[in-house]
KEPA-958028 format. One record per residue (C-alpha): residue number from 1; x, y negated, z; residue in one letter; chain. Coordinates in pm, whole numbers, plus 50000, padded with zeros to 5 digits. Example, Ala and Ser with C-alpha at 12.3 -4.5 7.8 and 13.67 -1.06 7.14 Angstrom:
BEGIN
1  51230  50450  50780  A  A
2  51367  50106  50714  S  A
REM end
This chain:
BEGIN
1  36337  78135  71331  M  A
2  36016  78327  71309  T  A
3  35815  78281  71704  L  A
4  35550  78515  71739  E  A
5  35202  78343  71942  L  A
6  35333  78522  72290  E  A
7  35682  78335  72227  E  A
8  35440  78008  72301  Y  A
9  35312  77918  72615  D  A
10  34928  78015  72628  I  A
11  34853  77714  72875  E  A
12  35076  77477  72635  D  A
13  34897  77556  72338  I  A
14  34567  77477  72500  R  A
15  34666  77124  72588  K  A
16  34812  77095  72260  T  A
17  34493  77121  72093  L  A
18  34334  76917  72294  A  A
19  34538  76639  72252  R  A
20  34495  76730  71848  I  A
21  34115  76804  71893  A  A
22  34120  76440  72033  G  A
23  34303  76230  71862  E  A
24  34129  76347  71556  A  A
25  33814  76269  71704  A  A
26  33931  75968  71790  G  A
27  34028  75919  71433  Y  A
28  33684  75969  71301  I  A
29  33516  75764  71567  R  A
30  33721  75483  71456  D  A
31  33532  75488  71074  R  A
32  33207  75589  71167  F  A
33  32962  75395  71013  G  A
34  33321  75306  70708  M  A
35  33034  75412  70390  T  A
36  33329  75443  70153  G  A
37  33429  75748  70369  L  A
38  33069  75959  70266  L  A
39  33169  75982  69928  R  A
40  33099  76365  69808  V  A
41  33389  76497  69706  E  A
42  33345  76850  69659  A  A
43  33022  77082  69705  V  A
44  33088  77419  69837  H  A
45  32787  77719  69850  A  A
46  32574  77534  70130  R  A
47  32811  77224  70218  D  A
48  32959  76950  70086  E  A
49  33289  76787  70166  T  A
50  33318  76430  70224  M  A
51  33583  76184  70216  S  A
52  33602  76160  70599  I  A
53  33650  76567  70602  D  A
54  33892  76608  70376  S  A
55  34075  76250  70570  S  A
56  34047  76427  70890  T  A
57  34174  76745  70794  E  A
58  34493  76572  70623  E  A
59  34553  76402  70993  Y  A
60  34507  76759  71212  I  A
61  34778  76881  70976  I  A
62  35007  76685  71025  E  A
63  34988  76643  71415  L  A
64  35037  77020  71400  L  A
65  35336  76977  71194  R  A
66  35431  76692  71487  A  A
67  35358  76948  71741  E  A
68  35566  77202  71597  G  A
69  35307  77439  71487  I  A
70  35433  77620  71265  R  A
71  35165  77894  71132  G  A
72  34879  77913  70952  V  A
73  34607  77664  70896  V  A
74  34243  77798  70776  T  A
75  33977  77507  70660  S  A
76  33708  77496  70460  E  A
77  33822  77210  70258  E  A
78  34203  77324  70198  R  A
79  34149  77698  70251  G  A
80  34437  77864  70384  T  A
81  34764  77580  70454  V  A
82  35098  77774  70546  K  A
83  35318  77545  70752  L  A
84  35553  77750  70822  G  A
85  35653  78130  70935  D  A
86  35543  78151  71284  D  A
87  35292  78465  71339  R  A
88  34955  78231  71468  L  A
89  34669  78137  71238  V  A
90  34483  77789  71327  V  A
91  34103  77742  71258  V  A
92  34021  77412  71193  V  A
93  33657  77239  71158  D  A
94  33771  76883  71112  P  A
95  33420  76798  71132  L  A
96  33095  76989  71273  D  A
97  32802  76800  71215  G  A
98  32932  76610  70904  S  A
99  32565  76547  70817  K  A
100  32475  76383  71131  N  A
101  32804  76151  71054  F  A
102  32682  76057  70736  A  A
103  32357  75959  70882  S  A
104  32506  75724  71159  F  A
105  32376  76019  71432  I  A
106  32624  76033  71708  P  A
107  32652  76454  71727  W  A
108  32971  76580  71587  A  A
109  33317  76758  71699  A  A
110  33632  76867  71611  V  A
111  33707  77209  71647  S  A
112  34039  77386  71665  I  A
113  34157  77756  71764  A  A
114  34468  77940  71732  V  A
115  34519  78344  71740  A  A
116  34790  78546  71701  P  A
117  34859  78672  71319  L  A
118  34893  79057  71278  P  A
119  35167  79203  71026  E  A
120  34978  79525  70961  D  A
121  34609  79372  70931  E  A
122  34410  79037  70912  P  A
123  34325  78850  71206  P  A
124  33970  78841  71378  R  A
125  33724  78608  71529  L  A
126  33789  78860  71837  T  A
127  34150  78743  71813  D  A
128  34132  78372  71891  I  A
129  34351  78290  72272  V  A
130  34302  77889  72305  A  A
131  34081  77671  72105  G  A
132  33939  77266  72193  A  A
133  33588  77156  72124  V  A
134  33619  76760  72122  A  A
135  33300  76569  72071  P  A
136  33358  76246  71856  I  A
137  33129  76078  72065  F  A
138  33176  75953  72457  G  A
139  33294  76312  72618  W  A
140  33602  76439  72708  P  A
141  33765  76769  72507  V  A
142  33619  77101  72638  V  A
143  33941  77364  72616  S  A
144  33985  77686  72715  F  A
145  34293  77966  72653  A  A
146  34225  78321  72794  R  A
147  34228  78413  73115  G  A
148  34346  78096  73209  R  A
149  33969  77868  73224  G  A
150  33776  77618  73042  V  A
151  33854  77249  73110  Y  A
152  33722  76904  73006  E  A
153  33951  76689  72995  G  A
154  34201  76764  73256  G  A
155  33963  76920  73472  S  A
156  33693  77200  73539  K  A
157  33369  77116  73374  P  A
158  33103  76960  73528  L  A
159  32772  77120  73577  L  A
160  32420  76971  73486  T  A
161  32170  76982  73767  P  A
162  31842  76982  73549  T  A
163  31868  77198  73200  R  A
164  31579  77210  73015  R  A
165  31730  77223  72647  V  A
166  31747  77562  72415  V  A
167  31945  77478  72103  F  A
168  31803  77724  71781  Y  A
169  31858  77694  71415  Y  A
170  31590  77891  71231  A  A
171  31481  77906  70875  E  A
172  31210  78201  70755  S  A
173  30865  78226  70938  E  A
174  31036  78545  71083  K  A
175  31324  78398  71258  Q  A
176  31130  78102  71375  A  A
177  30917  78384  71586  E  A
178  31238  78452  71762  V  A
179  31315  78174  71884  V  A
180  30933  78066  71991  L  A
181  30917  78411  72163  N  A
182  31255  78281  72341  V  A
183  31073  77949  72447  M  A
184  30757  78191  72561  R  A
185  30965  78399  72792  R  A
186  31175  78097  72953  L  A
187  30801  77907  73027  R  A
188  30663  78187  73204  R  A
189  30965  78191  73433  E  A
190  30828  77858  73501  G  A
191  31106  77645  73334  R  A
192  31055  77297  73129  R  A
193  31231  77336  72806  I  A
194  31277  77156  72503  S  A
195  31381  77330  72175  M  A
196  31653  77089  72000  R  A
197  31851  77138  71652  A  A
198  32088  76938  71692  G  A
199  32344  76989  71426  G  A
200  32671  77035  71520  S  A
201  32687  77457  71626  A  A
202  33029  77386  71780  S  A
203  32893  77144  72049  L  A
204  32556  77283  72090  E  A
205  32706  77686  72187  T  A
206  32982  77478  72423  T  A
207  32719  77376  72573  W  A
208  32494  77664  72621  A  A
209  32834  77795  72731  G  A
210  32885  77589  72968  L  A
211  32528  77595  73153  G  A
212  32420  77292  73018  R  A
213  32183  77429  72812  A  A
214  31956  77696  72857  L  A
215  32056  77892  72508  A  A
216  32194  77865  72189  F  A
217  32061  78047  71884  L  A
218  32125  78110  71544  D  A
219  31925  78375  71400  V  A
220  31965  78270  71055  R  A
221  32304  78425  70972  G  A
222  32434  78160  70813  R  A
223  32711  78035  71085  L  A
224  33064  78062  70951  R  A
225  33464  78191  71140  T  A
226  33547  77775  71155  I  A
227  33205  77670  71271  D  A
228  33189  77852  71580  I  A
229  33539  77960  71636  A  A
230  33657  77774  71948  A  A
231  33292  77718  72055  A  A
232  33209  78089  72121  V  A
233  33568  78144  72317  H  A
234  33494  77869  72548  I  A
235  33155  78027  72593  A  A
236  33282  78359  72663  L  A
237  33545  78202  72922  E  A
238  33339  77993  73125  A  A
239  33119  78317  73171  G  A
240  32832  78342  72968  A  A
241  32703  78605  72714  Y  A
242  32799  78568  72388  V  A
243  32637  78759  72087  V  A
244  32814  78694  71778  V  A
245  32687  78991  71460  E  A
246  33002  78989  71321  R  A
247  33270  78979  71591  W  A
248  33506  79142  71330  G  A
249  33491  78837  71112  A  A
250  33838  78709  70951  R  A
251  33968  78358  71057  I  A
252  34229  78336  70827  D  A
253  33923  78312  70562  R  A
254  33625  78131  70588  V  A
255  33338  78400  70681  E  A
256  33030  78452  70748  E  A
257  32943  78548  71110  V  A
258  32543  78656  71101  G  A
259  32339  78600  71447  V  A
260  32487  78444  71696  V  A
261  32337  78380  72028  I  A
262  32481  78199  72395  V  A
263  32322  78206  72714  A  A
264  32449  78147  73067  P  A
265  32375  78428  73303  P  A
266  32087  78305  73498  D  A
267  31872  78274  73149  T  A
268  32082  78570  72967  W  A
269  31796  78812  73055  D  A
270  31493  78636  72965  A  A
271  31703  78584  72598  V  A
272  31828  78909  72539  R  A
273  31437  79046  72677  E  A
274  31283  78834  72396  A  A
275  31484  78847  72119  V  A
276  31495  79223  72134  C  A
277  31130  79252  72147  E  A
278  31132  79063  71783  K  A
279  31384  79315  71643  G  A
280  31697  79228  71758  L  A
281  31784  79505  71988  C  A
282  32092  79636  71793  E  A
283  32237  79302  71665  T  A
284  32254  79213  72080  I  A
285  32388  79557  72123  E  A
286  32655  79556  71877  R  A
287  32754  79165  71907  G  A
288  32719  79136  72306  L  A
289  33038  79005  72469  L  A
290  33091  78875  72829  S  A
291  33422  78718  72994  R  A
292  33490  79073  73152  E  A
293  33419  79263  72803  D  A
294  33704  78979  72648  K  A
295  33970  79029  72941  R  A
296  33966  79439  72853  D  A
297  34051  79401  72448  R  A
REM end
């Protein structure tokens, strides 16, 4: 029998994804420092696949099968894997932060998201309805279901009383000037801030969405659907403002999504104005979503 996503309970889906992401994170954590798993198996356009990537992906696929998920899985390592005929797509990044992992830096995550699989058109990034980001080292899984809220483990997320970090990614001088303008603007408001490029976009997007960071900015245009499929929707569900240049990117294959900006409500105006001053107003206008916009879709 073929099932539509609507025939699953969305809260059960959230819990299932959180459980799978957490088990996969434990699988990776138990192998931290095993140099044999850092062997490069394949080279993509801008990335490499190590043994730990492919073995974790296989592990996640087996967990999905064991949980009765019978849809289509999309990932970088194996492309599209059909587990059955149910009308849903699962977007998997088995190790976001693989360069950190290979350098023995404990900042990485597992990311899993799910969306309905339409019959007459491709599934898009906007279609994600549940997902989980599992930090590999020392923190509970963060998960969401659309309209049901965000959870950290089994509870609502903890808020931090002190926020000083802006996560950013830029490569050219022009891109760096956008980031610097955000820094200047926040400092003019009297905020003490530090700029960080942590190396795990899903974690940093999630942290900004939960209000633990002042903002997340990737102005390179290099992030892909698998990198942020769960995290941008966690941020939206948590009440953050989220800009994705290509919300319409397909999730049944790996596609770039362009500029990504995330900020909690209390820093959004400053971030938006600083980015606009550097010529990205149109990108913000086209790509901005908030929780209210999301629920109207």
